[in-house]
Every structure is written in structure tokens, then in C-alpha cells.
C-alpha positions in Angstrom: 20.2 53.5 -65.4 22.3 56.7 -65.6 24.4 55.6 -63.0 25.3 52.5 -64.7 26.3 54.4 -67.7 28.5 56.9 -65.5 30.2 54.0 -63.9 31.0 52.6 -67.0 32.7 55.6 -68.0 34.5 56.2 -64.8 35.8 52.6 -64.9 37.2 53.4 -68.3 38.8 56.5 -67.6 40.4 55.2 -64.4 41.9 52.3 -66.5 43.3 54.7 -69.2 44.9 56.9 -66.6 46.8 54.1 -65.2 44.6 53.3 -62.0 43.9 49.8 -60.8 40.0 49.0 -61.3 38.4 46.3 -58.9 36.5 43.8 -60.3 34.3 41.3 -58.6 34.5 38.1 -60.8 31.6 35.4 -61.8 33.4 32.5 -62.9 31.1 30.8 -65.4 31.9 27.1 -66.5 29.6 25.0 -68.7 29.9 21.1 -69.7 27.8 20.5 -72.8 25.3 17.6 -73.4 27.5 16.8 -76.5 29.5 13.5 -76.0 32.3 14.9 -78.1 33.4 17.3 -75.3 37.1 16.7 -74.4 38.2 15.8 -71.0 39.9 19.1 -71.1 36.6 20.5 -71.2 35.6 19.5 -67.6 34.1 21.8 -65.1 37.2 21.5 -62.9 39.8 22.1 -65.8 37.8 25.2 -66.9 37.6 26.6 -63.5 41.3 26.0 -62.7 42.2 27.8 -66.2 40.3 30.9 -65.1 41.9 30.9 -61.5 45.4 30.9 -62.9 44.6 33.6 -65.3 43.3 35.6 -62.4 46.3 34.8 -60.4 48.7 35.7 -63.2 46.9 39.1 -63.8 46.7 40.0 -60.0 50.4 39.5 -59.6 51.5 41.5 -62.9 53.5 44.3 -61.9 51.7 46.5 -64.5 48.2 45.3 -63.8 45.5 47.4 -64.7 42.5 45.6 -62.9 42.4 43.6 -59.6 40.5 40.2 -60.2 38.6 39.1 -56.9 36.4 36.1 -57.5 32.7 36.3 -56.0 31.4 33.2 -56.8 31.6 30.2 -59.3 28.4 29.5 -61.6 28.2 26.0 -63.1 25.9 24.4 -65.5 26.5 20.4 -66.1 25.2 18.8 -69.1 23.4 21.7 -70.6 23.4 22.7 -74.2 25.0 26.0 -75.1 22.5 26.5 -77.7 19.8 28.1 -75.2 20.4 30.6 -72.4 17.9 29.0 -70.1 20.3 27.4 -67.8 20.1 27.4 -63.9 23.7 28.5 -63.3 23.6 31.1 -66.2 20.5 32.6 -64.7 21.9 32.7 -61.1 25.1 34.6 -62.7 22.9 37.0 -64.5 20.8 37.6 -61.3 23.8 38.6 -59.5 25.0 40.9 -62.4 21.6 42.8 -61.9 22.1 43.0 -58.2 25.5 44.4 -58.9 27.2 41.6 -56.7 29.5 41.2 -59.6 31.0 43.3 -62.5 33.0 40.9 -64.3 32.3 37.6 -66.1 35.3 35.3 -67.1 34.9 32.0 -69.1 37.5 29.7 -70.4 36.5 30.5 -74.1 33.6 31.7 -75.9 31.9 28.3 -76.8 31.3 27.6 -72.9 29.3 30.9 -72.5 27.3 30.0 -75.4 26.8 28.6 -78.8 23.9 30.5 -80.2 25.5 33.2 -82.5 22.8 35.9 -82.2 22.2 35.6 -78.3 25.8 35.3 -77.6 26.6 38.5 -79.5 23.8 40.2 -78.1 25.0 39.6 -74.4 28.7 40.2 -75.1 28.0 43.3 -77.4 24.9 44.8 -75.8 23.5 43.7 -72.5 26.8 43.2 -70.5 28.6 46.6 -71.7 25.3 48.4 -70.9 25.3 46.9 -67.3 28.9 47.9 -67.2 30.1 44.2 -66.9 33.5 43.3 -68.3 33.6 39.9 -70.3 36.7 37.9 -70.6 37.1 34.7 -72.7 40.7 33.3 -71.5 41.7 30.8 -74.2 40.4 33.2 -77.1 42.2 36.4 -75.9 39.1 38.3 -75.8 38.6 41.0 -73.3 35.3 43.4 -73.7 37.1 46.4 -71.9 40.7 46.1 -73.3 42.3 48.8 -75.4 42.3 46.5 -78.4 38.6 45.3 -78.0 37.4 46.6 -81.1 40.0 44.8 -83.0 39.0 41.3 -81.3 35.4 41.8 -82.0 35.7 40.5 -85.5 37.2 37.4 -84.3 34.9 37.0 -81.6 31.8 37.1 -84.0 33.5 34.9 -86.2 34.0 32.2 -83.3 30.4 32.8 -82.1 29.3 32.0 -85.9 31.5 29.1 -85.8 30.0 27.8 -82.2 26.5 28.4 -83.2 27.1 26.5 -86.9 28.7 23.7 -84.7 25.9 23.3 -82.5 23.4 23.2 -85.2 25.5 20.8 -87.0 25.4 18.6 -83.8 21.6 18.8 -83.5 21.2 17.7 -87.3 23.9 15.0 -86.8 22.1 13.6 -83.4 18.8 13.7 -85.3 19.9 11.6 -88.0 21.6 9.0 -85.5 18.4 8.7 -83.6 16.4 8.1 -86.6 18.8 5.7 -88.2 19.0 4.0 -84.6 15.0 3.9 -84.5 15.0 2.2 -87.8 17.2 -0.5 -86.7 14.7 -1.2 -83.9 16.8 0.4 -81.2 14.8 2.0 -78.3 15.8 5.6 -78.0 14.0 6.6 -74.7 15.6 7.4 -71.4 13.3 5.2 -69.4 12.0 2.1 -70.8 8.0 1.4 -70.9 6.7 -0.4 -67.9 7.1 -4.1 -68.3 10.5 -3.8 -70.1 14.0 -3.1 -69.4 16.8 -1.8 -71.8 19.7 -4.2 -72.8 22.4 -3.4 -75.0 23.2 -6.0 -77.8 25.7 -5.5 -80.2 25.2 -1.5 -80.2 21.5 -1.8 -80.3 19.3 -1.0 -77.2 16.7 -4.0 -77.1 13.5 -4.2 -74.9 13.6 -7.1 -72.7 10.7 -8.3 -70.7 10.5 -8.2 -67.0 8.3 -11.2 -66.2 6.8 -10.1 -63.1 5.7 -6.6 -64.5 4.3 -8.6 -67.7 2.1 -10.6 -65.6 0.5 -7.3 -64.2 0.1 -5.8 -67.9 -1.4 -8.9 -69.0 -3.9 -9.2 -65.9 -4.9 -5.4 -66.9 -5.4 -6.2 -70.5 -7.4 -9.5 -69.4 -9.5 -7.5 -67.0 -10.6 -4.8 -69.7 -11.4 -7.4 -72.1 -13.8 -9.2 -69.8 -15.6 -5.8 -69.4 -13.9 -4.5 -66.1 -14.3 -0.9 -65.8 -11.2 1.3 -64.9 -12.3 1.8 -61.1 -12.4 -2.2 -60.9 -9.1 -2.5 -62.4 -7.6 0.2 -60.0 -9.3 -1.6 -57.0 -7.6 -5.0 -58.1 -4.2 -3.3 -58.6 -4.4 -1.7 -55.1 -5.7 -4.7 -53.4 -2.6 -6.6 -54.7 -0.4 -3.8 -53.5 1.0 -3.2 -57.0 3.0 -0.2 -57.2 1.7 2.3 -60.0 4.4 3.0 -62.9 6.1 6.0 -61.1 6.5 4.4 -57.7 7.7 1.4 -59.7 10.5 3.5 -61.3 11.3 5.0 -57.9 11.5 1.8 -55.6 12.4 -0.8 -58.3 9.9 -3.3 -56.8 6.4 -4.3 -58.5 4.6 -4.9 -55.1 4.9 -2.5 -52.3 7.2 -3.3 -49.6 7.6 -2.3 -45.8 8.5 1.1 -45.7 7.3 2.1 -49.2 4.3 4.1 -50.0 1.6 2.5 -52.0 -0.6 5.0 -54.4 -3.5 4.0 -56.6 -3.5 3.9 -60.3 -5.2 6.5 -62.2 -7.7 5.8 -65.4 -5.7 7.9 -67.7 -2.3 5.6 -66.9 -4.3 2.5 -67.6 -5.9 3.8 -71.0 -2.3 4.8 -72.2 -1.0 1.6 -71.4 -4.1 -0.1 -73.3 -3.3 1.8 -76.1 0.5 1.3 -76.2 1.8 -0.5 -79.3 5.0 -1.6 -77.6 3.0 -4.2 -76.0 2.5 -5.9 -79.3 6.2 -5.8 -80.2 6.2 -2.4 -81.9 8.3 0.6 -81.5 6.8 3.9 -82.7 9.6 6.5 -82.4 10.6 10.1 -83.7 7.3 11.6 -83.2 9.2 14.9 -82.2 12.5 16.6 -82.9 14.7 19.2 -82.0 14.5 22.6 -84.2 17.9 23.8 -83.4 19.1 22.7 -86.7 16.3 24.5 -88.3 17.6 27.7 -86.5 14.8 27.6 -84.1 14.4 26.7 -80.3 12.0 24.0 -78.8 10.8 20.8 -80.0 8.6 20.2 -83.4 5.9 17.8 -83.3 6.3 15.4 -86.4 3.8 14.3 -88.8 2.7 10.5 -88.6 4.5 10.2 -92.0 7.7 11.1 -90.5 7.4 8.5 -87.4 9.8 5.7 -87.2 7.9 2.3 -86.5 9.6 -0.9 -86.2 7.6 -3.9 -86.0 8.9 -7.1 -84.1 11.8 -5.1 -82.7 11.4 -7.0 -79.3 9.3 -9.7 -77.5 5.6 -8.8 -77.2 3.7 -8.9 -74.0 0.3 -9.0 -75.4 -1.3 -10.9 -78.2 -2.0 -8.8 -81.5 -5.6 -10.2 -81.7 -6.5 -9.3 -78.2 -4.8 -5.8 -78.6 -6.9 -4.8 -81.7 -10.1 -6.0 -80.1 -9.5 -3.7 -77.3 -8.6 -0.8 -79.4 -12.0 -1.0 -81.1 -13.7 -1.1 -77.8 -11.7 1.9 -76.6 -12.4 3.9 -79.9 -16.3 3.3 -79.2 -15.9 4.5 -75.6 -14.1 7.5 -76.7 -16.6 8.6 -79.1 -19.3 8.4 -76.6 -17.2 10.4 -74.1 -16.4 13.2 -76.6 -20.0 13.4 -77.6 -21.1 13.6 -73.8 -18.5 16.2 -73.3 -19.6 18.6 -76.0 -23.2 18.5 -74.8 -22.2 19.3 -71.1 -19.8 21.9 -72.1 -22.4 24.1 -74.0 -24.9 24.0 -71.2 -23.0 23.9 -68.0 -22.8 27.7 -66.8 -20.5 27.1 -63.9 -17.9 25.0 -66.1 -14.3 25.2 -64.5 -15.7 27.0 -61.6 -16.8 24.7 -59.0 -14.1 23.4 -56.5 -14.2 21.3 -53.5 -13.3 23.3 -50.4 -11.9 20.5 -48.6 -9.1 19.2 -51.0 -9.2 22.2 -53.3 -9.5 20.0 -56.5 -11.7 21.1 -59.3 -15.2 19.1 -59.0 -16.4 17.1 -61.8 -19.7 17.8 -63.5 -22.2 15.0 -64.3 -25.5 15.1 -65.9 -28.7 13.8 -64.9 -32.4 14.0 -66.2 -35.3 15.0 -64.3 -38.1 12.4 -64.1 -40.5 15.0 -64.0 -39.5 17.4 -67.1 -37.0 15.3 -68.9 -34.4 18.4 -68.7 -30.8 17.8 -68.5 -29.3 19.1 -65.1 -25.9 19.3 -63.8 -24.4 18.1 -60.3 -20.9 18.6 -59.2 -18.8 16.0 -57.1 -15.5 15.8 -55.7 -13.7 12.8 -57.7 -11.2 12.4 -54.7 -13.7 11.1 -52.7 -13.6 8.1 -54.7 -9.6 7.3 -54.3 -8.9 4.3 -52.3 -5.4 5.6 -51.0 -4.2 8.1 -48.5 -5.2 11.0 -50.8 -9.0 10.2 -50.4 -11.2 13.0 -49.6 -14.5 13.1 -48.0 -17.7 12.9 -50.2 -18.8 16.1 -51.4 -21.7 16.6 -53.8 -24.0 19.5 -54.8 -26.6 20.2 -57.6 -26.2 23.1 -59.9 -29.8 24.5 -59.0 -28.5 24.8 -55.6 -25.4 26.7 -56.7 -27.6 29.1 -58.9 -29.9 30.1 -55.8 -27.2 30.7 -53.5 -25.2 32.7 -56.1 -27.9 34.7 -57.0 -28.9 35.3 -53.3 -25.6 36.2 -52.6 -25.3 38.6 -55.7 -28.5 40.4 -54.7 -27.4 40.7 -51.1 -24.2 42.0 -52.0 -25.7 45.0 -54.1 -28.2 45.9 -51.2 -25.5 45.8 -48.4 -24.8 49.1 -47.2 -21.1 48.6 -47.3 -21.1 47.9 -51.0 -21.4 51.0 -53.2 -20.8 50.8 -57.0 -19.9 54.6 -57.0 -17.3 54.1 -54.3 -16.2 51.0 -56.2 -15.7 53.0 -59.4 -13.4 55.5 -57.4 -11.5 53.2 -55.6 -10.5 51.4 -59.1 -9.8 54.7 -60.7 -7.5 55.9 -57.9 -5.9 52.7 -57.9 -5.4 52.8 -61.9 -4.1 56.4 -61.4 -1.7 55.5 -58.7 -0.2 52.7 -61.2 0.1 55.1 -64.0 1.9 57.6 -61.8 4.5 55.2 -61.2 5.3 54.5 -64.9 4.8 58.2 -65.6 7.6 58.9 -63.2 9.9 56.3 -64.8 9.2 57.5 -68.0 10.1 61.4 -66.9 13.4 59.9 -65.6 14.3 58.0 -68.8 13.7 60.9 -70.8 15.7 63.4 -68.7 18.7 60.8 -68.6 18.5 60.7 -72.7 18.6 64.7 -72.7 21.4 64.7 -70.1 23.3 62.1 -72.1 23.0 64.0 -74.9 24.4 67.1 -73.8 27.5 65.2 -72.1 28.2 63.6 -75.4 28.5 67.1 -77.0 30.8 68.2 -74.2 33.0 65.3 -74.1 33.2 65.6 -78.1 34.4 69.1 -77.5 36.9 68.2 -74.8 38.1 65.4 -77.2 38.9 68.2 -80.1 40.6 70.3 -77.5 42.7 67.3 -76.5 41.6 67.1 -72.9 39.6 63.7 -73.2 41.1 61.1 -75.3 39.5 59.3 -78.5 38.9 55.8 -76.4 37.1 57.7 -73.7 34.8 59.4 -76.2 33.9 56.3 -78.2 33.4 54.4 -74.8 30.9 56.9 -73.8 29.3 57.4 -77.3 28.6 53.5 -77.3 27.3 53.5 -74.0 25.0 56.4 -74.9 23.9 54.5 -78.0 23.2 51.5 -76.1 21.1 53.5 -73.5 19.3 55.1 -76.3 18.2 51.6 -77.6 17.2 50.6 -74.0 14.9 53.8 -73.6 13.1 53.1 -76.7 12.4 49.6 -75.8 11.6 50.6 -72.2 9.3 53.5 -73.2 7.7 51.2 -75.5 7.0 48.6 -72.7 5.7 51.5 -70.5 3.3 52.4 -73.1 2.0 48.9 -73.2 1.7 48.4 -69.5 -0.4 51.7 -69.1 -2.6 50.3 -71.9 -3.1 46.9 -69.6 -4.0 49.4 -66.8 -6.6 51.0 -68.9 -7.8 47.6 -70.0 -8.0 46.1 -66.4 -10.2 49.2 -65.6 -12.5 48.5 -68.5 -12.9 44.8 -67.2 -13.7 46.1 -63.8 -16.5 48.3 -65.2 -17.6 45.3 -67.1 -18.0 43.7 -63.7 -19.9 46.7 -62.2 -22.2 46.5 -65.3 -23.0 43.0 -64.6 -24.0 43.4 -61.3 -26.5 45.8 -62.4 -27.5 43.4 -64.9 -28.4 41.0 -62.2 -30.7 43.4 -60.6 -32.6 43.6 -63.8 -32.3 40.0 -65.1 -32.7 37.3 -62.7 -31.3 34.6 -65.0 -27.6 33.8 -64.9 -25.8 32.5 -67.9 -22.2 31.4 -68.7 -20.9 34.9 -69.7 -22.5 36.5 -66.6 -21.1 34.1 -64.2 -17.5 34.0 -65.9 -17.4 37.9 -65.8 -18.5 38.0 -61.9 -17.0 34.8 -60.2 -13.2 33.6 -60.1 -14.4 30.5 -58.4 -17.0 28.7 -55.9 -15.7 26.6 -53.3 -18.1 23.7 -52.1 -17.8 22.4 -48.6 -19.0 18.9 -47.5 -20.7 20.7 -44.6 -22.8 22.6 -47.1 -20.9 25.8 -46.9 -20.5 27.6 -50.1 -17.9 30.3 -50.7 -17.9 32.5 -53.7 -14.5 34.1 -54.8 -15.4 37.2 -57.0 -12.9 38.4 -59.7 -12.9 42.0 -58.6 -10.8 42.7 -55.7 -10.9 45.5 -53.3 -14.2 46.6 -52.2 -16.3 43.4 -52.3 -15.6 40.5 -49.8 -16.3 36.8 -50.7 -19.7 35.7 -50.2 -20.2 32.7 -47.7 -23.2 30.8 -47.1 
């Protein structure tokens, strides 16, 4: 970090003494999702304006910098309210790799519309990294002689851009709500069974007859008592594409060269609950939080939903739909009650995986005819698929897993290769090694702060003597302040990381204590199992593979 500060100062001094500073330029351009963007804001025009600026600068007789393009970084159709953009992230990656030391944009709004984050990048992050920032049409250059004079104008423009983005977000939200109230479909992809047709400015849902027949058959089958699996088998036998594949191929039935996948129970259930099939649109369930000054999406309460009845032609009769909802709600209550009972008793919950396909195995409950006690067994659901993803049958009882885990833990403890004292020492040394690395970094940062403090005093005295200009002194002073802020933040981070290492050591000691507990108490429980085991892999051949949470010193147990 000290080298960054030094390089920044050297570049500034070289420029003020009349030398030419060489810059590797990253051209950044962004095209907003805002439809009000003018044609002149196209990516091509932005890049061309920047290239003309660079060419004019390099041909100037009294130039103070040589601009050489390293690469162009582009974000198309991305909002400037957030800096989570692929092109921008690639740009900053090259900045951190020291591939570029100058960023040029057409104007400040192309760089970003978030006032705080944009200002933070231009005034803090980029100067600290020694990167020059130029906004061509706004006439802003972060390292020009009159840069301080332009910062007020830059901040005002950033504030205007931020307000503009929030205003656009609010107007879009209001427009979407008004559109939904008129019965216009606001989604990007129409629900299965419909296509979007524009009628007098309203996006109407129109029925796709072939899909509608499939939907009606699904509802009819469920109403007649068919299970999800029976419905899935019927769909697969009739070579009917699942919804995602229908959107990909554009055909209801699988054709030659297309891949047929089976439907999932969750998709069928969602379809059976979807009010769109009775001619009702339920929209505005979420909204952007940008105009509230926050990022992300906010879930709206039910009282905020926009419901438009009879907005389009129904595929399912409302009476049939209502009867199916009663049946679904009844089934859901049973599922929830059953899940709660299983969740409180299953000591291997979320730990059993199929060794063949890698998917988590499903826990089922059965009662012993002799003791009437509830027991668990685990099976691979993928074995019941009917398409190419089908796995082999894989099943094991919980008691079998318990016996094997218990035997493995005892064997592991009595194995001559495993010594609790040695493991404790290994963990201690690993923790100390990591802490030493952070201690070294902490020492370097502290030494750099002290060095820059002494340099600041020296440069200040030279400025008073007239051997260093005020501009040179204030450039160094500003860079020192930025480094001091970085140092405070980084030192705090180091403290947290060291604490995490210590917490990790405490967890590993808990693991070792758990091993002692196994010796004294042969009964397994949820807390003990979860503290010891990462996962248990079950293979169709009968092999059981235990993956322990602790790393280094204990090998995975295999049956």
C-alpha cells in the first residue's frame, strides 16, 4: 500500500515538473435500462467520444499525459444505481492488478447514478489506488491542477444523477402499478398456457390452445384423485415438455433432437394454485427499494397487491379451481404436521447423501410393529425419476447408520494413528501460523503509517522552504489521510479475522470433547452428530462413508 502512495506522489510531481506521465486507460461505457436514454448515449458513441478525447490529448504539443488504451469495459442494459455490474467489476479487477491506472468515461452518469457510492469511488477509492479518473463531457479530471475546483460541480452532478435514478425508479413503480390495475401483464415471460399480445397499449394474455389442453388435463387428473407421480408419468408418457423446456424449444410435445425431462411435483402444485388460470392477475407482489434510498427488492404486503379479475380468458372453471384449493390446503396441513414431527426426532437430518448421484436423501418415517416406535429410513428420490437423470435404488435404515457411525467413532478413537493430543497440537500450530500472517501485515501497516507521518512533516518543512510546491504537499497529505483511513479499517478487519481463527480453534476443541463424550456415552443425539459429522454418504452397494467436520488428522471413515 505504501508503494501505491509513493507512486501517486511521484506521478503528481512528474506532471507538475513538466514531464509526460504515461497512463494505461480503461474505457468504461454503460447503457442504462432506462428507456429515456438518448440514441447519442449508445455504447458506440460513448467509446468514440472517449477515443477522440484521447487522440486529441496525445497530439497536443504541450501534453502532460500520454493516454494508451488498455481495454474497453462495457455494461449493456444495466442500471447505474448499483455497482454490481460485470463490466465494472472486470474494470476494477484490472485496476487492482495494476493493469490500468486511468479510467475514462463519457460523463459521470455513465459511471454511476448512486451519489454516495460514485463519490466514494471518485474521491476515495480511485485516488488511493493511484488511478486517474476523467469524465470527458463533464470536464472533470481527478488529477488536473484545478481538480479541487471541479469537485463541487462533480458532487452536484452526482447528486442530480442519484436523484434522477430514484425519480425514474419511482415513476416506473407507479407506471407498473397503473398498468397492473388496467389488467396489463407486467411480467417478462407469460405463464404457461398463455402468450402476450399487445392490444391498445395493454399487454393481454391470450390462450395457447395446445398448452391449455395440457393444463386442463392436469387439473382434471388431480381432481380425480391422481397423485403427483401419476400426473408426472402421464406427462412423460405423452412426451409433454416441462415448462422450462417449452420456453426453450417453443413446442408443447418433444420433437426429434429435443431432450425430454419429467415435470417436478413442485411445478405441478404451483400450477394448481395459480389464479391466472381462472382469469385473474395478481401482480406487484414486490417492488424496487431504490426510490426509498435502498438497494434490492421489497416484498409487498397482500394489501398492496394489485388484483385484476377477468383480465383475460380463463382456462380452468372457478368452481373446479376452488375445490382443488381445499384439497391442496388439507394436504399441506398434513405435510406440515408430519414434517414438524420428523424434524424434532431425526438425528441425521440434512446429513445423509446418496453416494451415487450426490443428492440429499429423503427421510421417511415408519412404525415398528413390535414396539410401535417411530423410526426413520433414508431413500434417494432420484431413483424414482423416469427420465435420464434416474439414479439407482438406494435405501438405508437410520438404525443401520447409527450402529455404523458408533462403530467408526470408537474405531477412530482407538486407532493408533489418531491421538487427541497430537490433533490439538496440529490445530494450535495451524492457528498460530495464520495469526502470524496477520500479525506481519498489521506490523507493515503500522510501520507505513509511521513512515508517512514522518514524510508528511518533512514535505511540510520543504514546502515552507519553497523546495516543494503547495500542490505537491496537499497531494501527499490527501493520500496520507486516505491511507490512514484504510489502515484503521484494515486493522479492524485483522482483529476480526484473528478472532475467527480463535473461534475456529474453540469449535475444534468442541469436536475433540465430543469424541471423549462418545467414549463415555454410547447414545447419539442431534447435537453430538452435528458437531462431529459434515455428511454421511450412502452407496447402493452398502458402503457408508463418513465425512467428519474436522480437517487434518482424521481420515474419512469407510465401511
